[in-house]
N, C-alpha and C positions, 0 to 999 in steps of 0.2 A: 971585906968587912962589911961594905954596904949593901952588896948581895945577901950575906947572911942575916943582917937587922931586916931586911924586907922580908926575908924567908919567916922569920921568926915573927912578923906582924901580920902575917897572912892569916884570915878566919877561914874556920871550918863551915862549909855550907851545910844545908838539912841534907839528912839521908834521904831515900827514896820512901823507908819505911815511915821516917818522922813526917814528909810531906804527905802520904796517905792517910796518915791519922790526922793532921791538921784539916784534910779536906772533908774526912768523915765526921769532926766535930761539927764543922760549918754545915755540912748537910743535915746533920740532928737539929741544929739550931734553926734552920730555914724551916725543916718540917715542922718544928714547934711551933715557930712564927706565923707560918702561912694560914692555918686554921686558926690562929685567933685572931688574924687580920680580917680574915674572913667572916667570923663569928661578930667582930665589932663591925664591920661594915652592913651584915645583914641586922642587926640590932638598929643601926642607924636608918636603913630602909625601912624597916619596920614601923619605927618611930616616925618616919615621914608621909608612909602610908596611911598611919593612924591621924596623922595631922590633915592628911588631903580629905579622909573622911569627916573630921572635924569641921573642916571647913564647908562641906558639902552640907553637912546635918546644921550646922549656922545658917547656910543660903536657905535650906528647906523652912526654917522657923523666920527667917525674914520674909521669904515669899508668902508663907501663911499671914504674918502680921499686915503685909500688904494687900493681900487678896482674900483672905478669910477663910482660907482653906490652903491644903497641900496641893501641889502641883500634879495634873493626872498622870497616871503611869505611862501613858501614851497618847496622844490626840488622834482625832480620826481621821489624820491623813500620815499618821505614825510618826509624829515627832517625839521625842524624848523628854524626859523630866531634865536632862541636861541642858538641852535647850531651852528651857523654860526658866531654869535657874540661872543664866549667863548673867543678868544684870546685878543679882547677889553675889556674884564671884568675881566682881569687877572686871567684867567682860561684855562691858555695853557695846564696845565696837563690833565683835563677833555676831552678839546679839542684834545688832541692827541690819546684819546681812542676811538674816532669815525671813523668808517670807513665809509666816504662819498659816498661809491658806494653800500653800503647795505641798507636796510629798518631798521626803529627804533626798530623793534619787533625781529630782529635776533639776534643769539648768540653773533655776532661778536660785537654788540653795547651794551651788557649786563651791563659791568661794566659802561660807560657812562650813561646808561639810569637809574641806581640805584644811581647816583651821587648828593648830594644836591647840590644847590647853592642858597646861602642865599639871593642873589640878585633877583632872581625869587619870593620870597615868601613875602607877605605883613603880617605884624605882626597882623593886624587885624582881620586876618582870622585863627583862632587856629583848625579848622577841619581838622583832619588828619587820617582820614581813610585810607589811600592810601596803595594799595597793596605792599607786599615786592618785593622789587628788581624795583620799580619804585620812581622818585623822583618829588616831586609836583612844581607846577607852578601857580602863580595868575595874571600873565601879559600877553596880548595878542596884536598881531598887528591888524591893521585896514586893511580890504579888500576892504572897499567902501561901498556905501549906495545899491548897487544893489544886487538880490536875487541870482545871480548865483553862484554856487561855484567853479565850474572848468570854462574853457575857453569856449567862445560860440561855438556850433558845426557845423559842415560843412555839416552834413547830413540832408536834408530836412525833415524827419519824425521823428525826434529827438524832443520829447517833449519839449525841451529848444530851439529849434530853432528860431532864431529871437530876443532870450533875448539879453540884454545888455551885454558888457563884464565887469569884475570888473572895478570899477574907484576909489578904493584907491592905496595906495602906496606898498600894499604887496598883491600877488598872487600868483598861480603855476607858478613856474619859471620866477617872474616878475625880472627884474634887472633896476628898475626906478632911473633915477637921479634927483638930487634935482631941476635942471633945468626944470625937467619936470613936476614939480608940479606946474603948471600955477596959481593956486587959491593962492600961496603964501605958505611958508613953516609955517610962523606962525597963518595960517587959516586952517591948514591940519592936522588931528589927525594921530600920527603914532602908539600911544600905549594907553592901557586903561586896566582896570582890572576885574576879575572876580570871584567868589568866587570857591573853590575846591567843587566837589562833593561829595556824599556819598557811591559811588561805589557798590549801589547795587539796583540793577532793581527792587525788590522787594517791594520796597518803593518810595514815591516820595517826593523830595524837591526843592524848589524854585531856587536851582543851577543847576539842570537838565537840558538836552537837550530832549524837547519831539517830538515824531516821529508822525508826520502827513501824508500829502502827498497824492496822489491820490489814494491810497487803501483806506483812510479813509475819503476821500471825502472833505479835506481841502488841496486845492493845488493852492496858491495865484498866480495870474497874475502879480502883482506888489507890491511894497513897501507899499502901503497903506491898501491892503487887508491883507498883512503879518501882520500888527500892528493890525488890525482887530480883527484877528485870535487871535493873542497873547493874547490881551487884555480880549477875553471872553472864553478862554480855561480853561476847568475844569482840572486842574492839579492833583485832587486827582483821577481821573479816570485812572487806571493803564492800559487801553488800549492804553493810548498816552505815556506810558512811554518807552523811547528811548535809551538815553544815560546817565547813570551814573557816568561812568567813566570821569568825568570831572576834569580838571586841573591836569593832569599826563598820562604820563609822559612828561616832558618839551622836549625833544628831539623829540616828535612826531608833526609833522607840520598837524594840523587838527582843525575842526571848533570848536572842544569844548575842545581845549586843549590850543592851541596858538595862535588862529586867533579868530577874532571877527567881528561884521559888525554893520553898522550905518543905518540899514533899520527901527529897532525899536529902541524906546528910553530906556536909561537906566533904569533898572531893570524889564525892561518888559520879559516875559517867552521866554526863547529859545527855539526854533523850528526849526526842519528840515524836507523838505517837499520832500521827495524823489519821483521821480527820480531826483537830482541835484539842489535843490534850498534850500537855507540855512538863517536863521536870528538868531544867536546866539547873544546875547546883552551883553554890559557891565553892570557890576553890582559889589556891593561891601557890606563891613561891616561897612562902615562908615557912619555917619548919614548924611541924606541929599543930598549925590551925589557921584559922583566917581571922581578919579583922571585919568586925561588925559594927556599924554604925547604929545606934538605938534612937528611936523617935525623939528623946527627950535632948538629945545632942551629943551624948555621951559615946564613947568608942570602947568597944570591949574585945578583949582577945579571945575567940572560942577554939576550944581544941578540937581537933579532927574526931576525937572518941567521944564527943558528945552522944548524948542517946538519941533516938530518933525522935522519942515524944519531947524531949526538952526543945530539940530545934525546931518542932514543928509548932510547938508552944510559942517560941519566939516570932514565928512566922504570922501566926494568927493575932490580928486586931482585937476581935471580937469574940474569942472563943472561950474565955473564963478559964484556961488551963492554968493550972499552978506551976511555975517553972522550979524545979528542984536541984538543978545544976548550975 
């Protein structure tokens, strides 16, 4: 009798088919959930990136209030805007480590060179193969829509003689005042972003700066030619591998570390055309565009599909262009 009662109370288990159905339903739910979580995470990262640019934009204005001008795009010893902004980003300790009479790569600046500043890092860029002793950076200042890296040469025989001077807010020894930005602070880019590099010239990645120029027969005379070269470049050809040390250290005022150009559209290949012509572009790990900090302190998300004309207009501080996008 007891045996019969126990037998009657036993429960039927899942069949194999039922178990497979349950597993399939769970897999579908996970498949729906993971992209949603990733989307939410990226939205939060993009907002954090925007806030970093807002902090840097505010620091630029505080610097201007203190010094009567914006910081120079790079100093005579190639120290960056970032180094000059540190006191206005609550980083006085790191600022005091810097010897502004010495170059970025000297022993005197080793401790500052290795100091991580969270505000300089976009959370969407997790790539971190930075050499020991260097601290990374994702944000760069705008040199303008011209190709010339330095100032116009005064020697007639120089290959860059006759090239126009930089027309953005930040270049070598620049000390631009906000009133000098005749296009208006709300129409002129101050900052944008760029992914960190792979720090390995034995491989090619989309964040690298590619080496072209006279020696390789790819030497643009103007911005339009630079865009055409960037669009058609075979980036897998290591003949064109130039600079993989991209995005570090932040103390270095350089076109592949802390400065970018509005020569070519966002996400174009970044290129250098020695001697003396540069077109490093803005890019990001955000879907569909890049964050841009304007000279009025605001931040705008600019789509990758922006026209070249509108992008160059944002890069120029005094060109008088009308931005239609």
